[in-house]
C-alpha positions in Angstrom: 53.8 99.3 -5.7 57.5 99.2 -5.1 58.6 96.9 -2.5 62.5 96.6 -3.1 64.7 99.8 -3.5 68.5 99.2 -3.8 69.5 102.8 -5.1 68.7 106.0 -4.1 69.4 109.7 -3.8 69.2 111.1 0.4 69.5 114.8 1.0 71.3 114.9 4.7 71.3 117.9 6.5 72.6 118.3 10.3 71.6 120.4 12.6 72.9 123.8 12.7 74.7 125.1 16.1 72.7 127.4 18.6 73.9 131.2 19.3 76.2 132.1 22.2 74.9 134.5 24.2 76.1 138.1 25.1 74.6 139.0 29.2 75.8 140.3 31.8 75.1 139.3 35.3 72.5 142.7 37.1 71.4 142.2 40.3 69.9 144.8 42.9 73.0 146.7 44.1 75.2 145.5 41.5 74.2 145.9 37.7 77.4 144.7 36.1 78.3 141.9 37.9 79.9 140.6 34.8 79.7 138.2 32.1 77.0 135.5 32.0 76.0 134.5 28.3 76.5 130.6 27.8 77.1 128.7 25.0 75.2 127.5 22.0 74.4 123.3 22.0 75.8 121.7 19.3 73.9 120.7 16.1 72.7 116.9 15.8 74.5 114.7 13.6 72.8 112.8 10.4 73.9 109.2 10.9 73.5 106.0 9.3 73.9 102.6 10.9 73.8 99.0 9.5 71.2 97.1 11.0 70.4 93.7 10.0 66.5 93.8 10.0 66.9 96.5 7.4 67.0 94.7 3.6 65.6 97.3 1.3 66.0 101.3 1.2 62.5 101.4 0.6 62.0 104.5 3.2 64.7 106.6 1.5 63.0 106.2 -1.6 60.1 107.9 0.1 61.5 110.1 2.6 64.8 111.6 0.4 65.1 114.7 2.9 66.6 113.9 6.3 67.9 116.7 8.7 68.5 116.6 12.0 67.4 118.8 15.0 69.3 122.1 15.5 71.3 123.1 18.7 69.7 125.7 21.3 70.9 129.4 22.0 72.6 130.0 25.0 70.9 132.4 27.7 71.9 134.2 30.7 73.0 133.3 34.1 75.7 131.1 32.2 72.9 128.4 31.0 74.1 126.7 28.1 72.3 125.7 24.8 70.3 122.3 24.2 72.0 120.3 21.8 70.2 119.1 18.8 68.9 115.2 19.0 71.2 112.9 16.0 69.6 111.2 13.6 70.0 107.7 13.3 69.0 106.3 10.2 69.0 102.7 9.9 70.8 101.3 6.8 70.8 97.4 5.4 73.6 95.4 5.3 76.2 96.2 2.4 75.1 99.6 1.9 77.6 101.4 -0.3 77.8 105.3 0.8 78.5 107.9 -2.6 79.1 111.2 -3.5 77.3 113.2 -6.7 80.6 112.1 -8.4 80.7 108.7 -7.9 83.2 108.8 -5.4 82.5 106.2 -2.4 82.2 107.8 1.1 82.0 104.8 3.1 81.3 100.5 2.6 79.0 99.7 5.5 79.5 96.3 5.9 78.5 94.5 9.3 76.2 94.5 12.0 76.1 98.2 14.2 78.8 99.8 11.4 78.4 103.4 11.3 79.1 106.4 9.1 78.5 110.2 10.1 76.8 111.7 6.7 76.0 114.8 8.6 78.2 116.3 10.9 76.2 118.6 13.2 77.4 122.6 13.6 79.5 123.8 17.2 77.8 125.9 19.3 78.6 129.3 19.6 80.6 130.6 22.6 78.8 132.9 25.2 80.7 136.2 26.1 81.4 134.8 29.6 83.5 131.9 27.9 85.2 134.6 25.8 86.1 136.5 28.7 89.8 136.5 29.8 92.8 138.7 31.4 92.3 140.9 28.6 88.7 141.2 27.8 87.1 141.0 31.0 83.4 142.1 29.6 82.6 141.4 26.1 79.8 142.5 24.3 79.8 140.1 22.0 79.5 136.1 21.5 80.1 133.8 18.6 77.5 132.5 16.3 76.8 128.7 16.0 77.9 127.1 13.0 75.9 125.7 9.8 75.5 122.3 9.8 76.8 119.8 7.2 74.5 119.7 4.4 75.0 117.0 1.4 73.4 115.1 -1.4 74.5 111.6 -1.0 74.1 108.3 -2.9 73.0 104.9 -1.2 73.6 101.5 -2.6 72.1 98.3 -1.8 74.7 95.6 -2.6 73.8 92.0 -1.0 76.0 90.3 0.8 75.9 87.0 0.1 78.3 84.1 -0.1 77.2 82.7 -3.5 75.3 84.1 -6.4 72.8 82.7 -8.7 73.3 83.8 -12.6 71.2 83.0 -15.5 69.2 84.3 -17.7 65.4 84.5 -16.9 63.2 81.2 -16.1 66.5 79.4 -15.8 65.4 78.2 -12.2 67.5 80.0 -10.1 64.4 81.1 -7.5 63.2 77.7 -7.6 66.7 76.3 -6.3 66.9 78.8 -3.7 63.5 77.7 -2.6 64.7 74.1 -2.5 68.1 75.0 -0.8 66.8 77.4 1.9 64.1 78.4 3.5 63.7 81.7 1.2 60.0 81.5 -0.7 60.7 83.8 -3.5 57.8 84.4 -6.5 58.2 81.4 -8.8 56.6 81.5 -12.1 56.7 80.2 -15.6 57.3 83.3 -17.1 60.4 85.6 -18.3 61.2 88.1 -15.7 58.8 86.9 -12.7 61.8 87.4 -10.1 62.0 91.2 -9.8 64.2 91.6 -6.7 67.3 89.3 -5.6 66.1 86.8 -3.4 68.0 86.0 -0.4 68.2 82.7 1.7 70.5 80.5 4.1 72.1 77.4 3.1 73.5 74.7 6.0 75.6 72.0 4.3 77.1 70.5 7.7 79.0 72.6 10.0 79.1 75.3 7.0 76.6 78.2 7.0 76.4 80.6 3.7 74.3 82.8 2.3 73.0 82.5 -1.4 70.9 85.1 -3.9 70.3 85.8 -7.1 70.6 88.3 -9.8 67.5 88.5 -11.6 66.8 88.8 -15.2 70.5 88.4 -17.1 69.9 88.8 -20.7 72.3 90.1 -23.7 73.0 93.4 -23.4 72.3 93.7 -19.4 75.5 95.7 -18.5 74.5 98.3 -21.2 71.0 98.6 -19.5 68.8 96.0 -21.2 66.3 94.3 -19.2 67.0 94.1 -15.4 70.3 92.8 -15.5 72.1 96.1 -14.8 70.0 97.1 -11.8 71.1 94.0 -9.7 74.4 93.6 -11.4 75.6 95.2 -8.1 74.3 92.4 -6.0 77.1 89.7 -7.4 79.8 91.8 -6.7 80.1 90.7 -2.4 79.7 86.7 -3.4 82.4 84.5 -3.0 81.8 82.2 -5.8 79.0 82.2 -9.5 76.6 79.7 -9.8 75.9 79.7 -13.6 72.1 78.5 -13.9 71.9 76.8 -17.4 67.9 75.8 -18.2 68.2 72.6 -20.3 64.8 72.4 -21.0 64.2 75.7 -22.5 61.5 75.8 -25.0 63.4 78.1 -27.0 64.9 77.3 -30.4 67.7 79.4 -30.7 69.8 78.9 -27.1 71.5 76.2 -26.0 72.9 76.2 -22.3 77.1 76.4 -23.8 75.6 79.9 -25.6 73.5 81.0 -22.5 77.1 80.3 -20.6 79.4 82.3 -23.1 76.8 85.6 -23.1 76.4 85.4 -19.4 80.0 85.5 -18.9 80.4 88.3 -21.6 77.7 90.7 -19.6 80.1 90.1 -16.6 83.1 91.2 -18.2 81.7 93.6 -19.3 80.1 94.7 -16.0 83.7 94.5 -14.4 83.8 94.8 -10.6 86.2 92.4 -10.6 83.9 89.4 -11.0 86.8 87.7 -13.3 89.0 85.7 -10.2 85.8 84.6 -8.6 85.4 80.7 -8.9 82.6 79.4 -11.3 80.0 76.4 -10.9 77.8 75.3 -13.7 74.3 74.2 -12.4 72.2 72.3 -15.7 68.9 72.6 -14.3 65.5 71.0 -15.0 67.0 67.3 -15.7 63.9 66.0 -14.3 62.4 66.6 -18.2 63.6 63.9 -20.2 64.9 66.4 -23.1 66.1 68.8 -20.7 68.2 65.2 -18.9 69.4 64.3 -22.5 70.8 67.9 -23.2 73.2 67.7 -20.1 74.5 64.7 -20.7 75.5 66.0 -24.3 76.5 69.4 -22.8 78.6 68.1 -19.6 81.5 67.1 -20.8 81.8 70.2 -23.3 82.1 72.7 -20.2 83.7 70.1 -18.2 86.8 70.4 -20.8 86.5 74.5 -20.1 87.8 74.0 -16.4 84.1 74.2 -15.0 82.4 72.1 -12.1 79.1 71.3 -13.3 76.3 69.9 -11.5 73.0 68.2 -12.7 69.7 69.1 -10.1 66.7 69.4 -10.4 64.6 71.6 -8.2 61.6 69.7 -8.4 62.5 66.1 -7.9 65.9 67.5 -5.7 68.3 65.6 -8.0 71.6 66.2 -6.9 71.3 69.2 -4.8 72.8 68.1 -1.5 75.9 67.1 -3.6 76.0 70.7 -4.8 74.9 72.6 -1.4 77.8 70.5 0.2 80.4 71.9 -3.2 79.3 75.0 -2.7 79.9 75.2 1.0 83.7 73.7 0.6 84.0 76.6 -1.6 82.8 78.8 0.9 84.7 77.8 3.5 88.2 77.8 1.6 87.6 81.5 0.5 86.6 81.7 4.2 89.9 80.8 5.2 91.9 82.1 2.6 90.4 85.9 3.7 93.2 88.0 6.2 92.2 88.0 9.5 90.4 91.6 10.1 92.4 93.4 12.9 91.3 95.6 16.0 90.1 99.1 14.2 93.3 101.0 14.3 92.9 105.3 14.9 95.1 106.2 12.3 96.8 109.9 13.5 98.2 112.2 10.9 99.9 114.9 12.2 100.1 118.1 9.9 103.5 119.7 9.0 105.5 121.7 10.9 105.5 124.4 8.2 101.8 124.0 8.1 99.9 127.6 8.7 96.4 126.1 8.4 95.4 128.3 5.3 96.7 129.6 2.2 96.2 132.8 0.9 96.1 132.9 -3.3 96.1 136.3 -5.4 93.6 136.4 -8.2 93.3 139.1 -10.4 95.2 142.9 -9.6 93.6 143.7 -6.5 91.7 140.4 -4.6 93.6 138.1 -2.9 91.7 135.0 -1.3 92.0 133.2 2.1 91.3 129.8 2.3 91.8 127.4 5.6 89.1 125.5 8.1 89.9 128.2 10.7 89.6 131.6 8.7 86.1 129.7 7.4 85.0 128.8 10.4 86.0 132.2 12.0 84.3 134.6 10.0 80.9 131.8 10.3 80.8 132.7 13.5 81.3 136.6 14.1 78.4 138.8 13.9 79.4 141.4 11.5 76.6 143.9 12.9 79.0 144.2 16.0 81.8 146.3 15.9 83.4 144.4 18.9 82.8 141.2 17.3 84.2 142.3 14.1 87.8 143.6 15.8 87.9 140.1 17.9 87.9 138.4 14.4 91.1 140.9 13.0 92.8 139.5 16.5 92.0 136.4 15.6 92.7 136.5 11.9 96.0 138.7 13.2 97.1 136.0 15.8 97.0 133.3 12.7 99.1 135.1 10.2 97.0 136.2 8.0 98.3 139.4 7.2 102.0 138.5 7.2 100.7 136.3 4.5 99.1 139.2 2.6 101.9 141.3 2.8 104.3 138.4 1.5 101.6 137.7 -1.5 102.0 141.7 -2.4 99.1 143.1 -0.9 98.4 146.8 -0.8 96.0 148.9 1.2 92.5 149.0 -0.4 93.2 145.3 -1.9 89.8 143.2 -1.0 90.6 140.1 0.5 87.6 137.1 0.5 87.6 134.5 3.0 86.0 131.3 1.9 85.1 129.3 -0.9 83.9 131.8 -4.4 80.2 131.4 -3.9 79.8 132.1 -0.2 82.5 134.3 0.8 83.3 137.2 2.8 84.6 140.1 1.1 86.4 143.4 2.6 89.1 146.3 1.8 92.0 145.1 3.6 93.8 148.1 5.5 97.4 146.9 7.1 96.4 148.6 10.5 93.9 145.5 10.7 97.2 143.9 12.8 97.5 146.4 15.3 93.7 146.7 16.0 91.0 148.6 14.8 91.9 152.0 17.4 87.8 153.5 16.3 86.8 150.7 18.4 89.1 151.1 21.3 90.4 148.0 22.8 88.4 145.3 21.5 86.6 142.8 24.0 86.1 145.6 26.8 83.1 146.6 28.1 83.1 150.5 28.8 80.0 150.5 30.5 82.2 148.4 33.6 84.1 152.1 33.3 81.6 154.4 33.7 81.2 154.1 37.4 85.2 154.6 37.7 84.8 157.3 35.4 82.1 159.3 37.5 84.0 159.4 40.7 86.9 160.8 38.3 84.5 163.1 37.3 83.3 164.1 40.7 86.6 164.1 42.6 87.6 166.5 39.7 84.8 168.6 40.1 85.3 168.9 43.7 89.2 170.0 43.0 87.8 172.5 41.2 85.7 174.0 43.5 87.7 173.9 46.7 90.4 175.5 44.4 87.7 178.2 43.5 86.6 178.7 47.2 90.5 178.9 49.2 91.2 181.5 46.2 88.4 183.7 47.1 88.8 183.3 50.4 92.6 184.2 49.8 93.8 180.8 51.3 97.1 178.9 50.3 96.9 175.5 51.2 100.7 175.3 50.6 101.8 178.1 52.8 
């Protein structure tokens, strides 16, 4: 049964915004009291948050689809819809968020660090919010925007100061068990450790974390063994510790060759590990043959520039010296790191000549409009409502879309597509659209409000016609 997962594919879907409401206030003796449609609620966000109590991505392995709730639609009486509930997903410290192409979207390090993986859609405005001095009674409302949906990849890179690397059964887990309070599974067969183990070590005034990388063998960087799956866990370490088995029973292996093999795999993996400090640990010197081999190989390793320690996880020989030496390296590395400054908000204003959209000719009679505002406005438009379509045309005209179409060479009858190719709204363009589709009347006005005035006018006209006929019948001239 899977107990540790450090890489998952996750599908996140933020909540959709609620639709706005088109409503007219009605009460006794006041059937048309004005627009009172409320706004739709905002859709919930999907947010990743670092939680120190979470150590694996196992939950996402079993449930890879996560969705926030939608916003509620607006209602009459100026009642706005309820916002959707945000979905907060706890992730381990050191989680990297990538897209499907492998581009890094976020690197989550530190308790409480957050990343919004999916932003909820904005709620649509009701007709009460759309009313103005020129548009006193809109007969339409805006639709809610859909929430962001995307497939992302989560990779866990263990946040440790010291990483132990070496062949299977070299004694890495045993060292962690005696240096810290960690209790990993230990056995005398290869690939005993199937997951990275993490322990906390205290040496004097320095406290640091130590982790092992299981199963490095020749070809690990190309996918052999378990190494490729767990090499990412050494990327954040301050120091690499080569654990070499001096009492191996395999005749074709020796500490020097093991060291060269592991170094070759680290170079092949890359990730900027070349400049990390190295320490060599000759393990299992409690075995007589192991002690003899350690004494033989130590001068050669020191001549290569390595700091070498002879240790035994069984007898605890040399562990104190090793622990304090690693603490010194970690402390020096921490001191050399730049001081973290407070978070800054970077403001990048748009260029003065940035129209916020582009018009691109595609073929002989098709022009594509791309931009945040035009595409968002199209999504918000109810195309079954002529008045809403007219409002969209007015917004595009004020943004300058029609002027750009004319400059791009568009002619009446040409097709205009707004949005990406796979999900665009296409219509036949007529220059008169900019003036405002006269067949719709004055946009954004509810002609029901004109009905009472029109009825009064018709009654007055009929009364005038009646009086004129009566006067003519009786021979009365009012102007005499």
